[in-house]
MARLUMDO-601415 format. One line per field, with one value per atom (N, C-alpha, C): residue in three letters; atom name; x, y, z. Coordinates in nm, 3 decimals. Layout:
bamar = ALA|...
zafi = CA|...
px = X|...
py = Y|...
pz = Z|...
This chain:
bamar = UNK|UNK|UNK|UNK|UNK|UNK|UNK|UNK|UNK|UNK|UNK|UNK|UNK|UNK|UNK|UNK|UNK|UNK|UNK|UNK|UNK|UNK|UNK|UNK|UNK|UNK|UNK|UNK|UNK|UNK|UNK|UNK|UNK|UNK|UNK|UNK|UNK|UNK|UNK|UNK|UNK|UNK|UNK|UNK|UNK|UNK|UNK|UNK|UNK|UNK|UNK|UNK|UNK|UNK|UNK|UNK|UNK|UNK|UNK|UNK|UNK|UNK|UNK|UNK|UNK|UNK|UNK|UNK|UNK|UNK|UNK|UNK|UNK|UNK|UNK|UNK|UNK|UNK|UNK|UNK|UNK|UNK|UNK|UNK|UNK|UNK|UNK|UNK|UNK|UNK|UNK|UNK|UNK|UNK|UNK|UNK|UNK|UNK|UNK|UNK|UNK|UNK|UNK|UNK|UNK|UNK|UNK|UNK|UNK|UNK|UNK|UNK|UNK|UNK|UNK|UNK|UNK|UNK|UNK|UNK|UNK|UNK|UNK|UNK|UNK|UNK|UNK|UNK|UNK|UNK|UNK|UNK|UNK|UNK|UNK|UNK|UNK|UNK|UNK|UNK|UNK|UNK|UNK|UNK|UNK|UNK|UNK|UNK|UNK|UNK|UNK|UNK|UNK|UNK|UNK|UNK|UNK|UNK|UNK|UNK|UNK|UNK|UNK|UNK|UNK|UNK|UNK|UNK|UNK|UNK|UNK|UNK|UNK|UNK|UNK|UNK|UNK|UNK|UNK|UNK|UNK|UNK|UNK|UNK|UNK|UNK|UNK|UNK|UNK|UNK|UNK|UNK|UNK|UNK|UNK|UNK|UNK|UNK|UNK|UNK|UNK|UNK|UNK|UNK|UNK|UNK|UNK|UNK|UNK|UNK|UNK|UNK|UNK|UNK|UNK|UNK|UNK|UNK|UNK|UNK|UNK|UNK|UNK|UNK|UNK|UNK|UNK|UNK|UNK|UNK|UNK|UNK|UNK|UNK|UNK|UNK|UNK|UNK|UNK|UNK|UNK|UNK|UNK|UNK|UNK|UNK|UNK|UNK|UNK|UNK|UNK|UNK|UNK|UNK|UNK|UNK|UNK|UNK|UNK|UNK|UNK|UNK|UNK|UNK|UNK|UNK|UNK|UNK|UNK|UNK|UNK|UNK|UNK|UNK|UNK|UNK|UNK|UNK|UNK|UNK|UNK|UNK|UNK|UNK|UNK|UNK|UNK|UNK|UNK|UNK|UNK|UNK|UNK|UNK|UNK|UNK|UNK|UNK|UNK|UNK|UNK|UNK|UNK|UNK|UNK|UNK|UNK|UNK|UNK|UNK|UNK|UNK|UNK|UNK|UNK|UNK|UNK|UNK|UNK|UNK|UNK|UNK|UNK|UNK|UNK|UNK|UNK|UNK|UNK|UNK|UNK|UNK|UNK|UNK|UNK|UNK|UNK|UNK|UNK|UNK|UNK|UNK|UNK|UNK|UNK|UNK|UNK|UNK|UNK|UNK|UNK|UNK|UNK|UNK|UNK|UNK|UNK|UNK|UNK|UNK|UNK|UNK|UNK|UNK|UNK|UNK|UNK|UNK|UNK|UNK|UNK|UNK|UNK|UNK|UNK|UNK|UNK|UNK|UNK|UNK|UNK|UNK|UNK|UNK|UNK|UNK|UNK|UNK|UNK|UNK|UNK|UNK|UNK|UNK|UNK|UNK|UNK|UNK|UNK|UNK|UNK|UNK|UNK|UNK|UNK|UNK|UNK|UNK|UNK|UNK|UNK|UNK|UNK|UNK|UNK|UNK|UNK|UNK|UNK|UNK|UNK|UNK|UNK|UNK|UNK|UNK|UNK|UNK|UNK|UNK|UNK|UNK
zafi = N|CA|C|N|CA|C|N|CA|C|N|CA|C|N|CA|C|N|CA|C|N|CA|C|N|CA|C|N|CA|C|N|CA|C|N|CA|C|N|CA|C|N|CA|C|N|CA|C|N|CA|C|N|CA|C|N|CA|C|N|CA|C|N|CA|C|N|CA|C|N|CA|C|N|CA|C|N|CA|C|N|CA|C|N|CA|C|N|CA|C|N|CA|C|N|CA|C|N|CA|C|N|CA|C|N|CA|C|N|CA|C|N|CA|C|N|CA|C|N|CA|C|N|CA|C|N|CA|C|N|CA|C|N|CA|C|N|CA|C|N|CA|C|N|CA|C|N|CA|C|N|CA|C|N|CA|C|N|CA|C|N|CA|C|N|CA|C|N|CA|C|N|CA|C|N|CA|C|N|CA|C|N|CA|C|N|CA|C|N|CA|C|N|CA|C|N|CA|C|N|CA|C|N|CA|C|N|CA|C|N|CA|C|N|CA|C|N|CA|C|N|CA|C|N|CA|C|N|CA|C|N|CA|C|N|CA|C|N|CA|C|N|CA|C|N|CA|C|N|CA|C|N|CA|C|N|CA|C|N|CA|C|N|CA|C|N|CA|C|N|CA|C|N|CA|C|N|CA|C|N|CA|C|N|CA|C|N|CA|C|N|CA|C|N|CA|C|N|CA|C|N|CA|C|N|CA|C|N|CA|C|N|CA|C|N|CA|C|N|CA|C|N|CA|C|N|CA|C|N|CA|C|N|CA|C|N|CA|C|N|CA|C|N|CA|C|N|CA|C|N|CA|C|N|CA|C|N|CA|C|N|CA|C|N|CA|C|N|CA|C|N|CA|C|N|CA|C|N|CA|C|N|CA|C|N|CA|C|N|CA|C|N|CA|C|N|CA|C|N|CA|C|N|CA|C|N|CA|C|N|CA|C|N|CA|C|N|CA|C|N|CA|C|N|CA|C|N|CA|C|N|CA|C|N|CA|C|N|CA|C|N|CA|C|N|CA|C|N|CA|C|N|CA|C|N|CA|C|N|CA|C|N|CA|C|N|CA|C|N|CA|C|N|CA|C|N|CA|C|N|CA|C|N|CA|C|N|CA|C|N|CA|C|N|CA|C|N|CA|C|N|CA|C
px = -2.424|-2.300|-2.299|-2.260|-2.257|-2.138|-2.145|-2.038|-1.908|-1.919|-1.799|-1.729|-1.805|-1.744|-1.684|-1.752|-1.700|-1.567|-1.557|-1.430|-1.320|-1.357|-1.258|-1.209|-1.300|-1.261|-1.168|-1.202|-1.118|-0.980|-0.975|-0.846|-0.763|-0.827|-0.754|-0.701|-0.782|-0.738|-0.622|-0.626|-0.516|-0.388|-0.401|-0.283|-0.225|-0.314|-0.267|-0.201|-0.259|-0.201|-0.059|-0.041|0.093|0.189|0.139|0.225|0.271|0.181|0.218|0.320|0.296|0.388|0.525|0.528|0.655|0.728|0.655|0.715|0.772|0.696|0.743|0.861|0.863|0.976|1.106|1.096|1.212|1.258|1.169|1.203|1.247|1.262|1.313|1.207|1.081|0.974|0.971|0.960|0.953|0.824|0.835|0.723|0.599|0.615|0.498|0.446|0.500|0.453|0.349|0.308|0.209|0.070|0.002|-0.131|-0.238|-0.231|-0.337|-0.277|-0.304|-0.262|-0.386|-0.370|-0.484|-0.553|-0.476|-0.533|-0.611|-0.579|-0.648|-0.796|-0.828|-0.968|-1.041|-0.972|-1.036|-1.066|-0.968|-0.999|-1.097|-1.097|-1.196|-1.336|-1.346|-1.475|-1.523|-1.434|-1.471|-1.519|-1.451|-1.494|-1.629|-1.649|-1.778|-1.891|-1.871|-1.974|-1.995|-1.890|-1.907|-1.997|-1.972|-2.054|-2.197|-2.216|-2.352|-2.424|-2.350|-2.410|-2.442|-2.379|-2.400|-2.444|-2.565|-2.606|-2.619|-2.638|-2.654|-2.523|-2.413|-2.286|-2.244|-2.259|-2.215|-2.326|-2.437|-2.554|-2.556|-2.444|-2.436|-2.393|-2.433|-2.401|-2.252|-2.167|-2.023|-1.970|-2.019|-1.972|-2.025|-2.146|-2.200|-2.119|-2.077|-1.994|-1.855|-1.794|-1.662|-1.666|-1.779|-1.792|-1.772|-1.805|-1.788|-1.640|-1.552|-1.408|-1.334|-1.399|-1.330|-1.274|-1.357|-1.311|-1.200|-1.216|-1.108|-0.976|-0.979|-0.855|-0.795|-0.879|-0.829|-0.762|-0.823|-0.768|-0.634|-0.621|-0.501|-0.390|-0.418|-0.317|-0.193|-0.208|-0.091|0.009|-0.042|0.046|0.123|0.054|0.119|0.218|0.186|0.280|0.409|0.396|0.516|0.602|0.538|0.614|0.678|0.606|0.662|0.781|0.773|0.887|1.007|0.984|1.094|1.153|1.066|1.114|1.198|1.155|1.231|1.368|1.372|1.500|1.591|1.536|1.617|1.672|1.588|1.631|1.713|1.724|1.799|1.751|1.620|1.562|1.557|1.563|1.564|1.459|1.418|1.331|1.209|1.198|1.077|1.054|1.158|1.139|1.089|1.140|1.092|0.946|0.909|0.771|0.676|0.718|0.634|0.614|0.720|0.709|0.616|0.633|0.548|0.402|0.377|0.239|0.170|0.229|0.162|0.166|0.273|0.279|0.171|0.147|0.042|-0.095|-0.116|-0.244|-0.277|-0.185|-0.207|-0.203|-0.107|-0.093|-0.212|-0.271|-0.388|-0.508|-0.526|-0.638|-0.617|-0.496|-0.468|-0.488|-0.436|-0.451|-0.598|-0.676|-0.818|-0.889|-0.856|-0.917|-0.877|-0.753|-0.708|-0.784|-0.796|-0.866|-1.015|-1.074|-1.216|-1.242|-1.141|-1.157|-1.141|-1.109|-1.086|-1.205|-1.207|-1.318|-1.321|-1.215|-1.216|-1.245|-1.321|-1.350|-1.429|-1.415|-1.482|-1.633|-1.683|-1.827|-1.881|-1.807|-1.851|-1.838|-1.735|-1.720|-1.833|-1.882|-1.993|-2.121|-2.135|-2.257|-2.259|-2.154|-2.148|-2.246|-2.328|-2.420|-2.370|-2.362|-2.319|-2.433|-2.400|-2.501|-2.505|-2.617|-2.630|-2.708|-2.728|-2.804|-2.713|-2.766|-2.685|-2.660|-2.550|-2.515|-2.616|-2.664|-2.772|-2.735|-2.612|-2.573|-2.505|-2.503|-2.435|-2.531|-2.501|-2.592|-2.609|-2.508|-2.519|-2.600|-2.630|-2.704|-2.854|-2.897|-3.042|-3.101
py = 0.561|0.538|0.628|0.572|0.650|0.745|0.846|0.944|0.879|0.783|0.715|0.636|0.561|0.484|0.577|0.686|0.783|0.841|0.871|0.922|0.817|0.692|0.584|0.569|0.582|0.578|0.695|0.814|0.932|0.912|0.859|0.837|0.734|0.627|0.525|0.585|0.666|0.732|0.826|0.897|0.988|0.912|0.801|0.717|0.663|0.618|0.570|0.682|0.801|0.917|0.943|0.948|0.975|0.859|0.736|0.621|0.628|0.663|0.677|0.790|0.902|1.015|0.979|0.904|0.861|0.766|0.675|0.583|0.659|0.754|0.832|0.921|0.964|1.044|0.963|0.835|0.747|0.728|0.754|0.743|0.877|0.980|1.109|1.217|1.184|1.284|1.367|1.498|1.585|1.555|1.535|1.486|1.574|1.705|1.792|1.830|1.770|1.798|1.695|1.606|1.504|1.549|1.619|1.668|1.561|1.486|1.390|1.252|1.166|1.027|0.940|0.809|0.719|0.743|0.760|0.784|0.914|1.011|1.140|1.121|1.043|1.019|0.946|0.857|0.780|0.869|0.952|1.036|1.146|1.194|1.293|1.232|1.107|1.038|1.017|0.980|0.965|1.096|1.205|1.337|1.375|1.347|1.374|1.298|1.168|1.089|1.135|1.181|1.236|1.359|1.446|1.567|1.534|1.429|1.384|1.332|1.267|1.214|1.323|1.438|1.551|1.675|1.676|1.788|1.923|1.922|2.048|2.091|2.028|2.054|2.201|2.264|2.403|2.504|2.469|2.556|2.652|2.716|2.818|2.950|3.062|3.191|3.215|3.166|3.190|3.124|3.003|2.933|2.997|3.050|3.120|3.246|3.314|3.435|3.398|3.294|3.253|3.195|3.137|3.075|3.171|3.298|3.395|3.427|3.385|3.412|3.298|3.183|3.066|3.090|3.135|3.157|3.263|3.381|3.479|3.429|3.359|3.308|3.200|3.114|3.010|3.072|3.175|3.240|3.306|3.368|3.446|3.368|3.249|3.183|3.142|3.110|3.069|3.185|3.306|3.423|3.438|3.421|3.435|3.322|3.199|3.087|3.116|3.171|3.204|3.306|3.408|3.509|3.447|3.358|3.295|3.205|3.133|3.052|3.140|3.254|3.346|3.402|3.433|3.484|3.379|3.255|3.146|3.132|3.145|3.135|3.252|3.373|3.490|3.476|3.428|3.411|3.285|3.201|3.076|2.984|2.976|2.887|2.745|2.648|2.507|2.430|2.319|2.217|2.275|2.251|2.284|2.435|2.512|2.658|2.712|2.659|2.701|2.664|2.541|2.497|2.581|2.615|2.697|2.837|2.897|3.030|3.025|2.923|2.913|2.889|2.796|2.764|2.883|2.934|3.042|3.173|3.195|3.315|3.313|3.197|3.186|3.202|3.140|3.150|3.296|3.361|3.499|3.595|3.575|3.664|3.662|3.544|3.533|3.606|3.592|3.660|3.812|3.857|4.000|4.055|3.986|4.030|4.033|3.936|3.934|4.055|4.089|4.205|4.335|4.344|4.463|4.476|4.367|4.372|4.400|4.354|4.382|4.532|4.609|4.753|4.831|4.763|4.830|4.812|4.886|4.869|4.731|4.653|4.520|4.410|4.442|4.342|4.226|4.112|3.991|4.005|4.074|4.093|4.174|4.276|4.357|4.279|4.196|4.116|4.015|3.962|3.866|3.932|4.062|4.133|4.186|4.167|4.220|4.143|4.216|4.155|4.191|4.090|4.113|4.175|4.278|4.345|4.281|4.292|4.238|4.108|4.058|3.934|3.814|3.705|3.584|3.525|3.454|3.388|3.277|3.267|3.175|3.028|2.990|2.850|2.810|2.898|2.869|2.798|2.674|2.601|2.667|2.736|2.797|2.926|2.979|3.104|3.082|2.956|2.928|2.917
pz = 2.026|2.098|2.222|2.334|2.457|2.457|2.542|2.552|2.601|2.690|2.742|2.633|2.556|2.448|2.343|2.315|2.218|2.265|2.394|2.447|2.442|2.464|2.452|2.308|2.211|2.070|2.039|2.088|2.066|2.129|2.249|2.316|2.241|2.195|2.117|1.987|1.922|1.800|1.823|1.936|1.967|1.996|2.068|2.094|1.963|1.874|1.743|1.664|1.669|1.599|1.648|1.778|1.832|1.807|1.809|1.778|1.633|1.542|1.401|1.382|1.449|1.437|1.493|1.603|1.661|1.566|1.506|1.408|1.289|1.237|1.122|1.160|1.286|1.334|1.326|1.357|1.345|1.202|1.107|0.965|0.906|0.992|0.946|0.928|0.953|0.941|1.069|1.056|1.173|1.249|1.381|1.463|1.452|1.463|1.467|1.327|1.224|1.088|1.042|1.129|1.095|1.139|1.052|1.087|1.071|0.962|0.931|0.910|1.006|0.999|1.016|1.011|1.027|1.162|1.266|1.398|1.408|1.322|1.325|1.297|1.195|1.161|1.273|1.341|1.448|1.568|1.609|1.726|1.692|1.566|1.525|1.525|1.481|1.483|1.626|1.717|1.857|1.916|1.883|1.931|1.873|1.744|1.680|1.750|1.776|1.843|1.988|2.054|2.188|2.185|2.088|2.077|2.037|1.956|1.925|2.049|2.137|2.260|2.361|2.346|2.440|2.362|2.307|2.220|2.293|2.422|2.495|2.564|2.527|2.595|2.589|2.476|2.463|2.466|2.528|2.526|2.645|2.670|2.774|2.707|2.764|2.701|2.679|2.768|2.753|2.626|2.596|2.476|2.349|2.356|2.240|2.212|2.317|2.301|2.247|2.303|2.257|2.116|2.077|1.946|1.830|1.849|1.742|1.715|1.805|1.787|1.720|1.703|1.652|1.512|1.420|1.283|1.275|1.338|1.329|1.386|1.498|1.557|1.469|1.412|1.323|1.200|1.145|1.026|1.057|1.173|1.204|1.271|1.325|1.406|1.327|1.198|1.121|1.108|1.086|1.081|1.212|1.324|1.454|1.478|1.434|1.448|1.372|1.253|1.174|1.248|1.304|1.380|1.504|1.572|1.691|1.655|1.544|1.500|1.468|1.405|1.378|1.507|1.604|1.733|1.804|1.802|1.864|1.797|1.665|1.593|1.629|1.639|1.675|1.816|1.909|2.048|2.071|1.968|1.972|2.085|2.100|2.201|2.147|2.237|2.199|2.278|2.228|2.288|2.359|2.488|2.564|2.568|2.587|2.593|2.460|2.349|2.217|2.199|2.238|2.224|2.309|2.430|2.517|2.460|2.407|2.347|2.226|2.143|2.023|2.063|2.155|2.192|2.259|2.367|2.439|2.362|2.287|2.202|2.097|2.037|1.936|1.998|2.113|2.181|2.217|2.285|2.329|2.210|2.121|2.006|1.913|1.891|1.804|1.863|1.993|2.059|2.055|2.084|2.080|1.939|1.839|1.701|1.661|1.706|1.675|1.736|1.861|1.924|1.854|1.809|1.736|1.604|1.531|1.402|1.421|1.531|1.557|1.574|1.608|1.627|1.497|1.388|1.260|1.168|1.056|0.960|0.893|0.901|0.839|0.939|1.043|1.146|1.086|1.149|1.100|1.109|1.212|1.226|1.108|1.066|0.952|0.822|0.811|0.690|0.676|0.787|0.782|0.734|0.757|0.722|0.580|0.504|0.368|0.279|0.210|0.114|-0.027|-0.113|-0.249|-0.328|-0.407|-0.489|-0.626|-0.691|-0.826|-0.825|-0.945|-0.961|-0.943|-0.889|-0.879|-1.017|-1.027|-1.151|-1.177|-1.302|-1.334|-1.313|-1.347|-1.340|-1.209|-1.111|-0.986|-0.890|-0.850|-0.761|-0.625|-0.576|-0.443|-0.446|-0.566|-0.577|-0.574|-0.572|-0.575|-0.438
């Protein structure tokens, strides 16, 4: 599949995702609470095929450096989202201003929190280097 067709599949899937979320919103479902809908699988598949069509897309040093931050930011972002939602409630912000505070606060807050944790003994880099001592469990398939 070409990269162009893959992007078209991803765009169609995203449109379907938002159409489904809009429909469910009319039925009383909160719009941003729809993480996985039928369209989600379609746009994810389009993105997957796009990346397959462009195997060297992220083969630059900057992306390799940024790649090591993906897991720590993903792990910590939910904590920051919760704090941002509480901050929005305390400040009594509504609609667009609330969304902007939550989005940019989560983006910036997650990165800042990740840098702070990287300076401590429980940094993600040190956690990745931990080797378990002892013998592997005999019946564990992943231990072989």
